[in-house]
C-alpha positions in Angstrom: 57.9 -1.6 61.5 54.3 -2.6 61.8 53.6 -1.2 58.3 56.4 -3.4 56.8 55.2 -6.5 58.6 51.6 -5.8 57.3 52.8 -5.4 53.7 54.9 -8.6 53.9 51.8 -10.4 55.2 49.9 -9.1 52.2 52.6 -10.3 49.8 52.3 -13.8 51.3 48.5 -13.9 51.3 46.7 -17.0 49.8 45.6 -16.5 46.2 41.9 -16.7 47.0 42.2 -13.8 49.4 44.0 -11.4 47.1 41.0 -9.9 45.3 39.4 -8.9 48.6 42.5 -7.5 50.1 43.4 -5.7 46.8 40.1 -3.8 47.0 41.0 -2.8 50.5 44.4 -1.7 49.4 43.0 0.4 46.6 40.5 2.0 48.9 43.4 2.8 51.3 45.5 4.4 48.5 42.5 6.5 47.4 41.9 7.7 51.0 45.6 8.6 51.4 45.6 10.6 48.2 42.5 12.5 49.1 44.0 13.2 52.6 47.3 14.4 51.1 45.6 16.6 48.6 43.7 18.3 51.4 46.5 18.6 53.9 49.8 18.6 52.0 52.0 21.6 52.7 51.1 24.9 51.0 54.2 26.8 49.9 54.0 30.5 50.6 57.2 32.2 49.5 58.6 35.7 50.1 57.3 38.2 47.5 55.6 41.5 47.0 52.8 43.2 45.1 52.1 46.8 44.0 48.6 48.0 44.3 46.7 50.6 42.2 47.9 53.4 44.5 51.6 52.3 43.7 52.1 51.1 47.2 54.5 48.1 47.4 53.7 45.6 50.0 56.0 42.7 51.1 54.1 39.5 51.7 54.1 35.7 51.3 52.7 34.5 48.0 51.4 31.0 47.3 53.7 29.8 44.6 51.8 27.4 42.3 54.3 27.8 39.5 51.6 28.9 37.0 51.6 27.3 33.6 48.9 29.7 32.3 49.3 33.3 33.2 47.2 34.0 36.3 44.5 36.5 36.8 44.7 36.3 40.6 47.0 35.0 43.4 46.8 34.1 47.1 49.0 35.8 49.6 49.5 36.3 53.4 50.9 39.5 55.0 52.7 37.3 57.6 53.3 33.7 58.3 50.4 33.5 60.8 47.9 35.5 58.9 44.9 34.1 57.0 45.4 33.8 53.2 43.9 36.5 51.1 43.2 36.7 47.4 44.4 39.5 45.1 43.1 40.0 41.5 44.3 41.6 38.4 41.9 44.5 39.1 43.7 45.4 42.3 47.3 44.7 41.5 49.7 46.3 39.0 52.6 44.0 39.6 53.6 41.1 41.8 56.6 38.8 42.1 58.1 35.9 44.1 61.7 36.6 45.2 64.3 35.0 43.0 61.6 33.1 41.0 59.1 35.1 38.9 57.6 38.5 38.2 54.3 39.5 36.6 53.1 43.0 35.5 49.7 44.1 34.5 49.4 45.7 31.1 46.7 46.7 28.6 47.9 45.1 25.4 46.7 44.2 22.0 46.8 40.4 21.6 46.2 38.0 18.7 44.5 34.8 19.8 44.6 33.1 16.4 45.4 29.4 16.5 48.9 28.3 15.7 48.3 24.6 16.2 44.9 23.6 14.9 45.0 23.6 11.1 41.2 23.3 10.9 40.6 26.7 12.5 43.5 28.7 11.0 42.1 31.6 9.0 43.1 33.2 5.7 44.1 36.6 7.1 47.9 37.2 7.0 47.7 40.0 9.6 47.0 39.4 13.2 43.5 40.0 14.6 44.3 42.2 17.6 42.0 42.7 20.6 42.7 44.8 23.6 42.9 42.9 26.9 44.3 43.6 30.4 46.7 40.8 31.2 49.3 39.7 33.7 52.4 39.3 31.6 55.3 37.2 32.8 58.6 38.9 32.7 61.3 36.8 31.1 64.1 39.4 30.6 64.2 42.7 32.3 66.6 45.5 31.2 66.6 48.4 28.8 64.8 46.0 26.5 62.2 43.8 28.1 60.7 40.5 27.0 57.4 39.2 28.3 55.3 36.1 27.8 51.6 35.3 27.9 50.4 31.6 27.9 46.9 30.3 28.0 46.5 26.6 27.2 48.0 26.0 23.8 48.3 29.8 23.1 51.7 31.4 23.7 52.4 35.0 22.8 55.5 37.1 23.4 55.6 40.9 24.0 58.4 43.4 24.3 59.2 47.1 24.9 62.2 49.3 25.2 62.7 51.8 27.9 59.2 53.1 28.8 57.6 52.6 25.4 54.2 50.8 25.3 54.3 47.0 25.4 53.5 45.4 22.0 53.1 41.9 20.8 55.9 40.3 18.7 53.9 39.2 15.7 53.8 35.6 14.6 50.8 34.1 12.9 50.0 31.1 10.7 47.4 31.5 7.9 46.0 29.7 4.9 47.2 30.7 1.5 45.0 30.6 -1.6 46.5 27.2 -2.6 45.6 25.8 0.9 49.2 25.8 2.0 50.1 27.3 5.4 51.9 30.6 5.4 53.8 32.3 8.2 53.7 35.9 9.2 57.0 36.4 11.0 56.9 40.2 11.4 58.5 39.8 14.9 61.9 39.5 13.1 61.5 42.9 11.5 60.3 44.3 14.8 63.4 43.1 16.6 65.7 44.2 13.7 64.3 47.7 13.8 63.9 48.1 17.5 66.9 46.3 19.1 70.1 47.2 17.3 73.7 46.3 18.0 76.8 46.7 15.8 77.5 43.0 16.0 74.0 41.9 15.0 73.6 40.6 11.5 70.5 40.1 9.4 71.2 36.3 9.5 71.1 36.4 13.3 67.5 37.7 13.2 66.5 35.5 10.3 67.5 32.4 12.2 65.3 33.3 15.2 62.3 31.1 15.9 59.2 32.2 17.8 60.3 30.3 20.8 61.0 31.2 24.4 64.7 30.2 24.5 65.5 31.8 21.1 63.9 35.1 22.1 65.5 35.1 25.6 68.9 34.6 24.1 68.3 37.5 21.6 67.3 39.9 24.4 70.2 38.9 26.6 72.6 39.5 23.6 71.1 42.9 23.0 71.5 44.0 26.6 75.0 42.6 26.8 76.0 44.1 23.5 75.0 47.6 24.7 76.6 47.0 28.2 73.3 47.2 29.9 72.2 45.6 33.2 69.5 43.0 32.9 67.7 40.2 34.8 67.0 36.8 33.2 64.2 35.4 35.3 64.2 32.1 33.5 67.8 31.5 34.5 66.8 31.9 38.2 64.2 29.1 37.6 66.5 26.5 36.0 65.5 23.1 37.5 66.5 19.5 37.1 63.7 18.2 34.9 65.0 14.6 34.3 65.6 11.8 36.7 67.1 8.4 36.0 66.5 5.9 38.8 67.6 2.3 39.5 64.5 0.4 40.7 65.1 -3.0 42.3 62.4 -4.7 44.3 60.5 -7.8 45.2 57.0 -8.9 44.4 54.3 -11.4 45.1 52.3 -12.9 42.2 49.7 -15.5 41.5 48.4 -17.1 38.3 45.2 -19.0 37.6 44.3 -20.6 34.3 40.9 -21.8 33.1 39.7 -23.9 30.2 36.0 -23.3 29.2 35.7 -26.8 27.7 37.6 -29.0 30.2 37.3 -27.5 33.6 39.4 -30.3 35.0 42.4 -28.5 33.5 41.7 -25.4 35.6 44.7 -24.6 37.8 45.4 -22.1 40.5 49.2 -21.8 40.9 50.7 -20.8 44.2 51.5 -17.3 45.4 55.2 -16.9 44.5 57.7 -14.5 45.8 60.3 -13.0 43.4 62.7 -10.2 42.5 62.4 -7.6 39.8 64.7 -4.9 38.4 63.8 -1.8 36.5 65.4 1.5 35.3 63.0 4.5 35.4 63.3 7.5 33.2 61.2 10.4 34.5 60.5 13.7 32.8 59.3 16.4 35.2 56.8 18.8 33.7 58.1 22.4 34.1 55.0 23.9 35.7 52.8 23.6 38.8 55.9 23.4 41.0 57.2 20.2 39.3 54.3 18.2 40.8 53.6 16.3 37.5 55.8 14.0 35.5 55.8 11.4 32.7 57.6 8.2 33.4 58.7 5.0 31.6 60.3 2.0 33.4 61.7 -1.0 31.5 61.5 -3.9 34.1 62.6 -7.5 34.1 60.4 -10.0 36.0 59.8 -13.7 36.1 57.3 -16.1 37.7 57.8 -19.9 38.2 55.4 -22.2 39.9 54.3 -25.9 40.0 50.9 -27.3 40.8 49.6 -30.9 40.4 50.9 -31.9 37.0 51.3 -28.4 35.7 54.1 -25.9 35.8 54.6 -22.4 34.6 57.8 -20.5 33.6 56.9 -16.9 32.7 59.5 -14.3 32.0 59.0 -10.8 30.5 60.1 -7.3 30.2 57.4 -5.0 31.4 57.3 -1.4 30.0 55.1 0.8 32.2 54.3 4.2 30.7 52.5 6.6 32.9 52.1 9.8 34.9 53.1 10.7 38.5 51.9 13.3 40.9 53.8 14.5 43.9 52.6 15.9 47.2 55.3 17.9 49.0 55.6 17.3 52.7 58.7 19.6 53.2 61.8 20.6 51.3 63.4 17.1 51.7 60.5 14.7 51.3 57.4 14.1 49.3 54.8 11.4 48.6 53.7 10.4 45.1 51.1 8.5 43.3 51.3 7.1 39.8 49.3 5.3 37.2 50.7 3.4 34.2 49.7 1.5 31.2 51.9 -1.6 31.1 53.1 -3.1 27.9 54.4 -6.7 28.5 56.9 -8.4 26.3 57.2 -12.1 27.3 59.9 -14.4 26.1 60.9 -18.1 26.5 57.7 -18.6 28.5 55.3 -21.5 28.6 52.8 -23.4 30.8 53.5 -27.1 30.7 51.5 -30.2 31.6 52.4 -33.8 32.3 49.6 -35.2 30.0 49.3 -32.7 27.2 51.3 -30.2 25.1 52.6 -27.0 26.5 50.8 -23.7 26.2 52.7 -20.8 24.8 52.6 -17.6 27.0 51.5 -14.5 25.0 50.3 -11.7 27.2 48.0 -8.8 27.0 48.7 -5.3 28.5 47.3 -4.1 31.8 47.3 -1.2 34.3 49.5 -0.5 37.3 48.9 1.9 40.3 51.4 2.9 42.9 52.0 5.0 46.0 55.4 5.9 47.3 57.7 8.2 49.3 60.8 10.1 48.0 63.5 11.5 50.3 66.2 14.1 49.4 65.4 13.6 45.6 67.6 10.5 45.9 65.9 7.6 47.7 62.4 6.3 47.1 60.1 3.4 48.2 56.9 2.5 46.3 54.1 0.0 46.8 52.6 -0.9 43.4 49.5 -3.0 42.4 48.9 -4.4 38.9 45.5 -5.3 37.6 44.8 -8.7 36.1 46.9 -9.7 33.0 45.9 -12.4 30.6 49.0 -14.5 29.7 47.2 -16.9 27.3 45.9 -14.4 24.8 46.6 -16.6 21.8 44.0 -19.3 22.8 40.3 -19.2 22.4 39.2 -21.8 25.1 41.9 -20.8 27.6 41.8 -17.7 29.9 44.1 -16.7 32.7 44.6 -14.1 35.4 48.1 -13.1 36.5 48.2 -10.5 39.2 51.0 -9.0 41.3 51.9 -6.5 44.0 55.4 -5.1 44.4 57.6 -3.3 46.8 60.1 -1.2 44.8 63.2 0.6 46.1 64.6 3.5 44.1 68.0 5.2 43.9 68.2 8.2 41.6 71.5 8.5 39.7 70.6 12.1 38.6 
């Protein structure tokens, strides 16, 4: 209750005190984020590892939902034990129950670029180097599909029964006419190695070197041959998109200055108003869903009068930014976000009793927020926006519009 009263007091603060209090607020937010980063719940989940002596040990593994294939992991033998580190030199295989599995393998891998045209070479065949890697198991059965990811590099591997694991070949290269060619030998590898009476050449030809395409093909092969299999990606399906209604209220101030006639300088009052937004959030599918991209079209308006001047400012704000979550437990989490705010003003002007109106044309600004989310459904955010110039069309005029908001959220899905 005290926190709510304190925030309401901030929203009603006099304009000349906002800068000082804003600095204190930003320092508070920064302190909270550092504290959360240091003390937020570490998730250890049931799993296992197999050491070099082929001994399987059940344990609790710190699940960081690796984007890049790891070379080590942190585990505890029991809930009250101290965390320990295991490396690829010591472990042949490890997994987190119902989530993921990695196996150590010595494989030949091609690390040629598939995205940077400037460094693509002229060799059609892959340049293979032997490396010891933890491969992520995607499909496990009679035919197994694996993935290795390192930054922008993504390679797929496969084997059948107990045969050696080999890379599915896909490589871009420069032709003599400076055009880009594709070595898609992986299609021939699959056609020769994974056969089924119902498979057609067209089925293989239509395959792309993408995770979902290859997972589907390996599932079809195991199903066609009436073989048991495990699809680890199916176990990890997550809701990666949120659409949230975001009503709220805000406190804003506006000051305008004229560099020629200082008598026209005006500090408008701190005004209280309502805002409404709809937020689309795309969760990034790694690092345990802690990062997301967001965009939030929002309607807001500001009206005020002061000593022969009045302002009527309406706009649709379009914050585009990133968010990071700190998990407290299974049902609640705290988040921080930063956004670049595009502002689209309309039907807006600053009027005077003794001179012509000024047309409002705004510049973009930044926004920072901290909030709390409960049961993936309800949220509350405190957001601060940096200064925004609303008189960008004028040479002798400048302005500072600033606001702080309390935003409520209800996620539709």
